[in-house]
C-alpha positions as CSV (number, residue, x, y, z in Angstrom):
1,M,0.0,0.0,0.0
2,K,1.4,3.4,-1.0
3,V,1.9,5.6,2.0
4,G,3.3,8.6,0.3
5,E,5.3,10.0,-2.6
6,K,7.2,13.1,-3.5
7,W,9.2,14.5,-6.4
8,V,12.6,16.1,-5.7
9,Q,14.7,18.0,-8.2
10,E,18.4,17.7,-7.9
11,G,20.1,19.8,-10.6
12,D,18.7,18.7,-13.9
13,Q,17.3,15.4,-12.5
14,L,13.8,14.8,-11.3
15,I,13.7,12.0,-8.6
16,H,10.4,10.2,-7.7
17,I,10.5,8.9,-4.1
18,K,7.7,6.5,-3.1
19,K,7.0,5.1,0.3
20,Q,5.3,1.7,0.7
21,D,3.8,0.0,3.7
22,W,3.8,-3.8,3.1
23,T,2.2,-4.6,6.5
24,P,-1.3,-5.2,5.1
25,N,0.1,-7.6,2.5
26,L,2.0,-9.5,5.1
27,E,-1.1,-9.7,7.4
28,H,-3.3,-10.9,4.4
29,A,-0.8,-13.7,3.5
30,K,-0.7,-14.7,7.2
31,M,-4.5,-14.9,7.5
32,L,-4.7,-17.0,4.3
33,R,-2.0,-19.4,5.6
34,E,-3.8,-19.8,9.0
35,A,-7.2,-20.3,7.3
36,G,-5.7,-23.0,5.1
37,C,-6.6,-21.2,1.9
38,A,-3.6,-22.4,-0.1
39,E,-5.2,-25.2,-2.0
40,F,-8.2,-25.2,-4.4
41,G,-8.5,-28.7,-5.9
42,E,-5.5,-28.9,-8.3
43,S,-4.7,-25.2,-8.0
44,R,-2.4,-23.6,-5.4
45,L,-2.3,-20.0,-4.0
46,V,1.5,-19.5,-3.9
47,G,1.4,-16.1,-2.4
48,T,0.1,-12.5,-2.4
49,V,2.3,-9.9,-4.0
50,D,1.4,-6.3,-4.6
51,A,1.8,-5.0,-8.1
52,A,4.2,-2.3,-6.9
53,L,6.6,-5.0,-5.6
54,I,6.3,-7.0,-8.8
55,N,7.1,-3.8,-10.7
56,E,10.3,-3.4,-8.6
57,W,11.3,-7.0,-9.3
58,L,10.8,-6.5,-13.0
59,K,12.8,-3.2,-13.1
60,E,15.6,-5.0,-11.2
61,A,15.7,-7.8,-13.8
62,G,15.3,-5.4,-16.7
63,I,12.1,-7.0,-17.9
64,S,8.9,-5.3,-19.0
65,W,5.4,-6.3,-17.8
66,D,4.5,-7.8,-21.2
67,D,7.7,-10.0,-21.4
68,P,7.0,-13.7,-21.1
69,A,10.0,-14.0,-18.8
70,R,8.0,-12.0,-16.2
71,S,6.6,-15.3,-14.7
72,E,10.1,-16.7,-14.3
73,V,11.2,-13.6,-12.4
74,I,8.2,-13.8,-10.0
75,K,8.7,-17.5,-9.5
76,R,12.4,-17.1,-8.7
77,K,11.7,-14.3,-6.2
78,M,8.9,-16.3,-4.5
79,L,11.0,-19.4,-4.2
80,S,14.1,-17.6,-3.0
81,G,13.1,-17.5,0.6
82,E,13.7,-13.8,0.8
83,F,9.9,-13.2,0.5
84,D,8.7,-16.1,2.6
85,K,6.2,-14.0,4.5
86,L,4.3,-13.3,1.3
87,R,3.9,-17.1,0.7
88,V,0.7,-18.8,1.4
89,W,1.5,-22.3,0.0
90,K,4.9,-23.5,1.1
91,G,5.4,-26.1,-1.7
92,T,7.5,-25.7,-4.9
93,Y,6.2,-25.2,-8.4
């Protein structure tokens, strides 16, 4: 959830600073885990990730939203363990 943003000009550069609060996302994933909402027949809810966070992952990897490699970047990040608190289903895929 976006908390705030501001634009700062340094010389001839314009810098966009965004603040995010990920607490609601973490609490939502925790509630889904505790409620056992990870499995739906043959489907699995791997995790809940905000679009702003996915955007940062894609920028870091140098990939656009419409690139087919997007799913591999998300999969790698979700399985890395670094974002374990966003995971609902703890299996691998």
